[in-house]
C-alpha positions as CSV (number, residue, x, y, z in Angstrom):
1,M,1.5,-32.1,-8.3
2,H,1.5,-32.6,-4.6
3,H,3.0,-34.8,-1.9
4,R,1.1,-37.3,0.2
5,A,1.5,-36.4,3.8
6,A,4.7,-38.1,5.0
7,D,3.3,-39.2,8.3
8,V,0.2,-41.0,7.0
9,V,0.4,-44.7,8.0
10,T,-3.3,-45.7,7.6
11,P,-3.8,-48.6,5.2
12,H,-5.5,-47.7,2.0
13,R,-7.9,-49.9,0.0
14,L,-7.4,-49.1,-3.7
15,T,-10.3,-50.1,-6.0
16,G,-11.8,-49.2,-9.3
17,W,-9.3,-50.9,-11.5
18,F,-10.1,-52.8,-14.7
19,Y,-10.6,-56.5,-14.3
20,D,-11.2,-59.1,-17.1
21,P,-13.6,-61.7,-15.8
22,Q,-11.6,-64.5,-17.5
23,V,-8.3,-63.6,-15.8
24,A,-9.3,-61.5,-12.8
25,T,-7.7,-61.3,-9.4
26,S,-9.7,-63.1,-6.8
27,G,-10.2,-60.0,-4.7
28,D,-11.6,-56.6,-5.6
29,A,-9.0,-54.5,-3.8
30,T,-5.4,-54.5,-2.5
31,T,-4.6,-53.2,1.0
32,C,-1.5,-50.9,1.2
33,A,0.2,-49.6,4.3
34,P,3.3,-47.5,4.5
35,A,6.2,-49.1,6.3
36,P,8.3,-46.3,8.0
37,G,12.1,-46.8,8.1
38,K,14.7,-47.9,5.7
39,P,13.8,-50.7,3.3
40,A,16.0,-53.7,2.8
41,L,16.9,-53.1,-0.9
42,L,20.4,-52.6,-2.3
43,L,20.1,-49.5,-4.5
44,G,23.8,-48.6,-4.5
45,A,26.6,-47.5,-2.2
46,F,25.4,-43.9,-2.5
47,D,22.6,-42.3,-0.5
48,I,19.4,-42.3,-2.7
49,A,18.8,-38.7,-1.4
50,S,22.1,-37.6,-2.9
51,V,20.7,-38.2,-6.4
52,G,17.5,-36.4,-5.7
53,Y,15.1,-39.2,-4.8
54,V,13.0,-40.4,-1.9
55,A,12.6,-44.1,-1.1
56,E,9.5,-45.3,0.7
57,E,8.4,-48.9,1.5
58,F,4.9,-50.2,1.5
59,F,3.4,-53.5,2.6
60,I,0.6,-54.7,0.2
61,S,-1.9,-57.4,0.9
62,G,-4.6,-59.0,-1.2
63,S,-5.8,-62.3,-2.6
64,A,-4.1,-63.5,-5.7
65,S,-5.0,-66.2,-8.2
66,C,-2.8,-68.8,-9.8
67,Y,-3.5,-69.9,-13.4
68,T,-4.0,-73.1,-15.3
69,P,-3.6,-73.6,-19.1
70,A,-6.9,-73.4,-21.0
71,A,-5.0,-75.0,-23.9
72,E,-1.6,-76.4,-24.7
73,L,1.2,-73.8,-23.9
74,G,3.0,-74.0,-27.2
75,P,6.4,-72.5,-28.3
76,D,4.8,-69.6,-30.2
77,G,3.8,-68.0,-26.9
78,R,0.1,-67.6,-27.8
79,W,-1.0,-68.9,-24.5
80,S,-4.5,-69.1,-23.0
81,V,-5.0,-69.5,-19.3
82,S,-7.8,-69.6,-16.7
83,P,-7.7,-68.4,-13.1
84,A,-7.6,-71.3,-10.6
85,A,-7.1,-71.3,-6.8
86,A,-6.7,-68.1,-4.9
87,A,-4.5,-67.4,-1.9
88,D,-3.9,-64.5,0.4
89,Y,-0.5,-62.8,0.4
90,T,1.3,-59.9,1.9
91,T,4.5,-58.6,0.2
92,R,6.3,-55.3,-0.1
93,I,7.0,-52.7,-2.7
94,V,9.6,-49.9,-2.6
95,A,8.8,-46.7,-4.4
96,L,11.4,-44.2,-5.5
97,T,10.2,-40.8,-6.5
98,P,12.0,-37.5,-7.4
99,S,12.4,-35.3,-4.4
100,D,11.3,-32.4,-6.6
101,P,7.9,-33.3,-8.0
102,D,8.4,-31.1,-11.0
103,R,11.2,-33.5,-12.2
104,F,8.7,-36.4,-12.6
105,N,8.4,-37.4,-16.3
106,G,5.0,-39.1,-15.9
107,T,6.3,-42.7,-16.3
108,V,6.5,-45.3,-13.6
109,L,8.9,-48.2,-14.0
110,V,7.9,-51.3,-12.1
111,E,10.6,-53.9,-11.7
112,W,10.1,-57.6,-11.0
113,L,12.9,-58.0,-8.5
114,N,15.5,-60.7,-9.3
115,V,15.9,-63.5,-6.7
116,S,18.5,-65.7,-8.4
117,G,21.1,-64.8,-5.7
118,G,18.7,-65.6,-2.8
119,I,18.0,-61.9,-2.3
120,D,15.6,-59.3,-3.8
121,A,17.9,-57.6,-6.3
122,P,16.9,-54.6,-8.4
123,A,18.9,-55.8,-11.4
124,V,17.6,-53.4,-14.0
125,W,17.8,-50.4,-11.6
126,M,21.5,-51.2,-11.0
127,M,22.3,-51.3,-14.7
128,A,20.2,-48.3,-15.8
129,H,19.7,-46.2,-12.7
130,R,21.7,-43.3,-14.1
131,E,19.0,-42.8,-16.9
132,V,16.2,-43.5,-14.4
133,V,17.4,-40.7,-12.2
134,R,18.3,-38.1,-14.7
135,A,15.1,-38.5,-16.7
136,G,12.9,-38.2,-13.6
137,Y,11.1,-41.6,-13.7
138,A,9.2,-43.0,-10.7
139,Y,10.5,-46.4,-9.9
140,V,8.7,-49.2,-8.0
141,A,10.5,-52.4,-7.0
142,V,8.2,-55.3,-6.2
143,S,9.0,-58.4,-4.2
144,V,7.1,-60.7,-6.5
145,Q,8.6,-64.1,-5.8
146,C,8.6,-66.4,-2.8
147,V,12.4,-66.6,-2.5
148,G,12.7,-62.9,-1.9
149,V,10.3,-63.0,0.9
150,E,10.4,-66.4,2.5
151,G,13.7,-67.9,1.2
152,G,14.3,-70.9,-1.0
153,E,16.3,-72.2,-4.0
154,S,19.0,-69.8,-5.4
155,L,22.2,-69.9,-7.4
156,M,24.3,-68.8,-4.4
157,G,22.7,-71.3,-2.0
158,I,22.2,-68.6,0.6
159,D,19.2,-67.1,2.2
160,M,19.1,-63.4,2.1
161,S,15.3,-63.2,2.0
162,L,13.5,-60.3,3.6
163,K,12.5,-62.4,6.6
164,S,16.1,-63.5,7.0
165,Q,17.5,-60.0,6.8
166,D,15.0,-58.5,9.3
167,S,12.6,-60.9,10.9
168,H,10.9,-58.2,12.9
169,R,10.3,-55.7,10.2
170,Y,9.1,-58.3,7.7
171,S,7.3,-60.7,10.0
172,S,3.9,-59.9,8.6
173,L,4.8,-60.8,5.0
174,H,3.5,-64.0,3.5
175,H,4.0,-65.4,0.0
176,P,1.9,-68.4,-1.1
177,G,4.3,-69.5,-3.9
178,D,5.4,-68.4,-7.4
179,G,2.3,-69.7,-9.1
180,Y,0.6,-66.6,-7.6
181,A,3.4,-64.2,-8.5
182,Y,1.9,-63.3,-11.9
183,D,-1.3,-62.0,-10.3
184,I,0.6,-60.3,-7.5
185,F,2.6,-58.4,-10.2
186,S,-0.6,-57.3,-11.9
187,Q,-1.9,-56.0,-8.6
188,A,1.4,-54.2,-7.8
189,G,1.4,-52.6,-11.3
190,R,-2.1,-51.2,-10.7
191,L,-1.0,-50.0,-7.3
192,A,2.2,-48.4,-8.6
193,T,0.3,-45.7,-10.5
194,Q,-1.6,-44.5,-7.4
195,P,-0.8,-41.1,-5.9
196,E,-0.7,-42.7,-2.5
197,I,2.4,-44.6,-3.6
198,L,3.9,-41.8,-5.6
199,R,3.8,-39.0,-3.0
200,G,1.0,-37.3,-4.9
201,L,2.5,-37.6,-8.3
202,R,0.1,-38.4,-11.2
203,A,1.3,-41.2,-13.4
204,E,0.6,-41.2,-17.1
205,H,2.2,-44.5,-18.1
206,V,3.5,-47.6,-16.4
207,I,6.3,-49.9,-17.8
208,A,7.2,-53.3,-16.5
209,M,10.8,-54.6,-16.5
210,G,12.8,-57.4,-15.2
211,E,16.2,-59.1,-15.8
212,S,17.4,-62.7,-16.1
213,Q,15.1,-65.0,-14.0
214,S,12.7,-62.1,-13.8
215,A,12.8,-61.8,-17.6
216,L,11.7,-65.4,-17.9
217,F,8.8,-64.8,-15.5
218,L,7.9,-61.7,-17.6
219,T,7.9,-63.8,-20.7
220,T,5.3,-66.0,-19.2
221,Y,3.4,-63.0,-17.9
222,I,3.4,-61.3,-21.3
223,N,2.3,-64.5,-23.1
224,A,-0.4,-65.7,-20.6
225,I,-1.5,-62.9,-18.3
226,D,-1.1,-59.5,-20.1
227,P,-3.7,-60.0,-22.8
228,H,-6.4,-60.0,-20.1
229,A,-4.8,-58.1,-17.2
230,R,-3.9,-55.1,-19.4
231,V,-2.0,-53.4,-16.6
232,Y,1.3,-52.3,-18.3
233,D,1.8,-49.9,-21.2
234,G,5.1,-51.5,-22.2
235,F,7.7,-54.1,-21.3
236,L,11.5,-54.1,-21.0
237,V,12.6,-57.7,-20.9
238,H,16.3,-57.7,-20.0
239,S,18.5,-60.7,-20.6
240,R,16.2,-63.7,-21.1
241,F,17.2,-67.2,-22.1
242,G,15.2,-69.6,-24.3
243,P,12.5,-71.0,-22.0
244,A,9.7,-69.2,-20.1
245,A,9.1,-69.5,-16.4
246,P,6.7,-72.2,-15.2
247,L,3.1,-71.1,-14.9
248,D,2.6,-73.3,-11.9
249,G,5.5,-71.9,-9.8
250,G,7.9,-74.8,-10.3
251,S,11.6,-74.5,-10.2
252,I,13.0,-72.1,-12.8
253,F,16.5,-73.7,-12.4
254,E,15.2,-77.1,-13.5
255,V,13.7,-75.5,-16.6
256,L,16.8,-73.6,-17.5
257,E,19.2,-76.5,-17.0
258,D,17.1,-79.1,-18.9
259,K,18.2,-78.8,-22.5
260,S,15.0,-80.6,-23.5
261,S,12.9,-77.7,-22.1
262,Q,10.7,-75.9,-24.6
263,A,12.0,-72.7,-26.1
264,V,9.3,-70.1,-26.1
265,A,8.9,-67.0,-28.3
266,F,6.9,-63.9,-27.3
267,R,3.4,-64.2,-28.5
268,P,3.0,-62.8,-32.0
269,D,0.0,-60.6,-31.1
270,L,1.6,-58.5,-28.4
271,R,-0.8,-55.9,-26.9
272,V,1.8,-53.2,-26.1
273,P,5.4,-52.3,-27.1
274,L,8.2,-54.7,-25.9
275,I,11.9,-54.3,-26.1
276,T,14.1,-57.3,-25.1
277,I,17.8,-56.9,-24.5
278,I,19.8,-60.0,-25.3
279,T,23.5,-60.4,-24.5
280,E,25.8,-63.0,-26.0
281,T,25.5,-65.1,-22.9
282,D,21.7,-65.2,-23.2
283,L,21.9,-66.1,-26.8
284,F,24.1,-69.2,-26.8
285,D,25.4,-70.0,-23.3
286,G,26.4,-73.6,-23.3
287,R,25.1,-74.3,-19.8
288,L,21.6,-73.2,-20.4
289,L,19.0,-73.3,-23.2
290,G,19.8,-70.0,-25.0
291,Y,17.6,-67.4,-26.5
292,Y,18.9,-68.5,-29.9
293,S,16.3,-71.3,-29.7
294,A,13.5,-68.8,-29.2
295,R,14.6,-66.2,-31.7
296,Q,11.9,-64.4,-33.6
297,P,11.9,-61.4,-36.0
298,D,10.8,-58.0,-34.9
299,N,7.2,-57.0,-35.5
300,Q,4.9,-54.1,-34.9
301,Q,5.2,-54.4,-31.1
302,L,8.6,-56.1,-30.7
303,R,12.2,-55.0,-30.9
304,V,15.0,-57.4,-30.0
305,W,18.5,-55.9,-29.4
306,E,21.3,-58.5,-29.3
307,I,24.4,-56.7,-27.9
308,A,27.7,-57.7,-29.5
309,G,30.6,-58.2,-27.0
310,A,28.3,-58.1,-23.9
311,A,27.8,-60.7,-21.1
312,H,24.8,-61.4,-19.0
313,A,26.6,-59.7,-16.1
314,D,29.9,-57.8,-16.0
315,N,32.2,-55.4,-14.2
316,Y,29.5,-52.8,-14.2
317,T,27.1,-55.1,-12.5
318,I,29.2,-55.7,-9.4
319,Q,31.9,-53.0,-9.3
320,V,30.8,-49.9,-11.2
321,A,27.0,-49.7,-10.6
322,P,27.2,-49.4,-6.8
323,I,29.4,-46.3,-7.0
324,D,27.9,-44.8,-10.2
325,S,25.9,-42.0,-8.7
326,G,26.6,-39.6,-11.6
327,S,29.1,-37.6,-9.5
328,A,31.7,-40.3,-8.9
329,G,35.2,-39.4,-9.9
330,L,36.4,-40.6,-13.3
331,A,39.4,-42.3,-11.7
332,D,37.1,-44.3,-9.5
333,I,34.9,-45.4,-12.4
334,V,38.0,-46.4,-14.5
335,A,39.4,-48.4,-11.6
336,A,36.1,-50.2,-11.1
337,Y,36.0,-51.1,-14.8
338,A,39.6,-52.5,-14.7
339,P,39.9,-56.1,-15.9
340,T,39.7,-58.6,-13.0
341,N,39.7,-62.3,-12.7
342,V,38.2,-62.3,-9.2
343,L,34.5,-62.9,-9.0
344,M,32.8,-62.8,-5.6
345,G,35.9,-64.1,-3.9
346,Q,36.6,-66.8,-6.5
347,T,39.7,-66.5,-8.6
348,L,39.1,-67.4,-12.3
349,D,41.5,-68.4,-15.0
350,H,40.2,-65.4,-17.1
351,C,38.9,-61.9,-16.6
352,I,35.2,-61.4,-16.5
353,N,33.6,-59.1,-19.1
354,F,34.7,-55.5,-18.5
355,A,33.3,-53.7,-21.5
356,P,30.9,-50.8,-20.7
357,Q,28.4,-51.2,-23.6
358,H,25.8,-53.3,-21.8
359,H,25.0,-50.5,-19.4
360,Y,24.9,-47.8,-22.0
361,V,22.8,-49.7,-24.5
362,L,20.3,-50.6,-21.8
363,Q,19.9,-47.0,-21.0
364,A,19.2,-46.2,-24.7
365,A,16.6,-49.0,-24.7
366,L,14.8,-47.4,-21.8
367,V,14.6,-44.1,-23.6
368,Q,13.5,-45.7,-26.8
369,L,10.8,-47.8,-25.0
370,R,9.4,-44.7,-23.3
371,D,9.3,-42.8,-26.6
372,W,7.5,-45.8,-28.1
373,V,5.0,-46.0,-25.3
374,T,4.3,-42.3,-24.9
375,A,4.7,-40.9,-28.4
376,G,4.3,-44.0,-30.7
377,R,7.8,-43.7,-32.1
378,P,9.1,-47.3,-32.7
379,P,12.8,-47.9,-31.9
380,P,15.3,-49.1,-34.5
381,S,15.6,-52.8,-35.2
382,G,18.9,-54.4,-34.2
383,T,20.9,-56.6,-36.4
384,P,21.0,-60.1,-35.0
385,I,24.4,-61.5,-33.9
386,E,25.8,-63.8,-36.6
387,M,25.5,-67.5,-35.8
388,L,26.5,-70.6,-37.7
389,G,25.6,-74.0,-36.4
390,G,24.5,-72.6,-33.1
391,Q,27.8,-70.9,-32.5
392,P,28.8,-67.2,-32.9
393,V,30.7,-66.1,-36.0
394,L,33.9,-64.3,-34.8
395,D,36.1,-61.6,-36.5
396,E,39.9,-61.6,-36.5
397,H,40.0,-60.3,-32.9
398,G,37.7,-63.0,-31.5
399,I,34.8,-60.6,-31.3
400,V,31.4,-61.7,-32.5
401,R,30.1,-60.3,-35.7
402,G,26.7,-58.7,-36.2
403,G,24.4,-57.6,-33.3
404,V,24.0,-54.1,-31.9
405,R,27.4,-52.5,-32.4
406,T,29.2,-50.1,-30.2
407,P,32.7,-48.5,-30.3
408,W,34.0,-51.1,-27.8
409,V,33.6,-53.9,-30.4
410,D,34.2,-51.9,-33.6
411,V,37.2,-50.0,-32.3
412,P,38.5,-52.5,-29.8
413,I,41.4,-52.5,-27.4
414,A,40.2,-55.8,-25.9
415,R,38.2,-58.9,-26.7
416,T,35.1,-59.2,-24.7
417,S,32.6,-62.0,-24.9
418,G,29.5,-63.4,-23.4
419,I,31.1,-66.8,-23.1
420,G,32.4,-67.3,-19.5
421,G,34.2,-70.0,-17.6
422,D,33.0,-73.4,-16.5
423,E,34.1,-72.9,-12.8
424,S,30.5,-72.2,-11.8
425,T,27.2,-70.9,-13.1
426,M,28.1,-67.4,-11.9
427,A,31.4,-67.6,-13.8
428,S,29.5,-68.6,-16.9
429,I,27.1,-65.6,-16.9
430,F,29.8,-63.0,-16.3
431,G,31.4,-63.7,-19.7
432,S,35.1,-63.0,-20.3
433,G,37.5,-60.3,-21.4
434,E,41.1,-60.1,-22.6
435,P,43.0,-56.9,-23.2
436,F,45.0,-56.8,-26.4
437,D,48.8,-56.9,-26.0
438,A,50.8,-53.8,-26.7
439,S,51.9,-54.9,-30.2
440,T,48.3,-55.5,-31.3
441,V,47.3,-52.1,-30.0
442,Q,50.2,-50.5,-31.8
443,R,49.3,-52.2,-35.0
444,L,45.6,-51.2,-34.7
445,Y,46.3,-47.6,-33.6
446,P,49.8,-46.6,-34.8
447,D,49.4,-43.0,-33.7
448,G,48.4,-44.0,-30.1
449,V,45.5,-42.7,-28.1
450,G,44.7,-39.9,-30.5
451,D,44.3,-42.3,-33.4
452,Y,42.1,-44.6,-31.2
453,L,39.8,-41.7,-30.0
454,R,39.3,-40.4,-33.5
455,R,38.1,-43.8,-34.7
456,F,36.2,-44.4,-31.5
457,T,34.3,-41.1,-31.8
458,V,33.2,-41.9,-35.4
459,S,31.8,-45.3,-34.2
460,L,30.2,-43.7,-31.2
461,D,28.4,-41.0,-33.2
462,S,27.2,-43.7,-35.6
463,A,25.7,-45.7,-32.7
464,I,24.1,-42.6,-31.3
465,Q,22.6,-41.7,-34.7
466,S,21.3,-45.2,-35.0
467,G,19.6,-45.0,-31.6
468,F,21.5,-47.6,-29.7
469,L,23.5,-45.2,-27.5
470,L,22.4,-41.9,-26.0
471,A,23.7,-38.4,-27.0
472,T,23.4,-37.6,-23.3
473,D,26.1,-40.2,-22.6
474,R,28.5,-39.1,-25.3
475,E,30.8,-36.8,-23.3
476,E,31.0,-39.4,-20.5
477,I,31.8,-42.2,-22.9
478,L,34.6,-40.3,-24.6
479,E,36.1,-39.4,-21.2
480,L,35.9,-43.0,-20.2
481,A,37.5,-44.2,-23.5
482,A,40.4,-41.8,-23.2
483,A,41.0,-42.8,-19.5
484,T,40.8,-46.5,-20.1
485,F,43.0,-46.7,-23.2
486,D,46.3,-46.4,-21.4
487,A,45.0,-48.2,-18.3
488,N,43.9,-51.3,-20.3
489,V,47.0,-51.3,-22.4
490,R,49.2,-51.3,-19.3
491,A,47.1,-54.0,-17.7
492,A,47.4,-56.2,-20.7
493,G,51.1,-57.0,-20.3
494,P,53.2,-58.7,-22.9
495,Q,51.6,-62.1,-22.4
496,A,48.1,-61.1,-23.5
497,S,47.1,-61.9,-27.0
498,G,45.0,-60.0,-29.4
């Protein structure tokens, strides 16, 4: 392994990739130029160098195709498309590589950045970066959609696009629209394996991933583009709802909010392994067409994990992830997980979801997917969340039955759910949580924290044995459980119900 010279700024034309003549990019090469300086990408409140990584930004240019249906785009996902108009583009990618090249595990993760908030957000990185870093992945973030580059429609109604943040640095970028995003993502994926991008590292496998809106675009990519582009060795589709993103680049929000939209399954003849992580919010959120409408059984190339007690976003997303470098103090992590009813400056009439399982299960999924891609070992199948009449079946604590189970739902000290409030779309996707009152905790764990931890440990080890949590996280999870037991009980107060 070797490093690319750090001061090289000459654009590269990278050629020689596989192209299918039916779904080919309109150009035969992508131009790539390093962009010295700090990229505009929120990777955390910690310095990326402090976790042993180097971040480099590149501007990539080429000609991308949009696509038109060659036949009806049906709900089974077996879509056929043809290339249509082509347009020039220039966007950016950010590559994170281990400072020590010997730590590289040979796999590149390519994330379709999420633009729902009006800014390029590395949503999967934020939820799973601890595993990305400790396992030695290379990680490449791609500004695939127009909103992230030029600005446009978002949930927050704000413009934090690259050009808005730094008009001078990003003045040369140009995005022709989201209809071209799929081909841009193919070109970026090919580029992400090149030594010029990876500081001389040699990639063996490349995995695509995306969360929420990006997951819906990946659904369309997998169904329509992947069979011919054949760029990625696996997919991690994180928190998708029922529909797929429009092929023509139309508004994703219109599709999501229209209950008459078509629910779309993943195509039955998947080319490569796919794990999709579904939270309760994604499954049956009342505001949006949920994944429940697109449910399908596992198959040879598909695993669906529906996480009980988890929300689309939670305390980890906005409070823990930014400080979770791997060396943050336990007290700081516990404080960041503390139940809160304040969300982005808005006071809600309930706490947002504060259970840690979403983060830890996602990390396990990443490990399982890499093992599947590199060694052919299929992950375990997850039990679906129990539903009746389109609504979840709840236990005596108000916690959903079925699904991928963790100690936080099987040995609970709080009720957590994917069902949020109706104050706003943001409130709805952050779910809810309610600590049990002291009498309920006393009834469940009469011998106090020791009783709780004994039962918690049994459940934890079962989840690890099943493959839904990582043995690497065991000690940390137990320390967190012990520290949060008293804190959550104190926070509950006598008025909370169990």
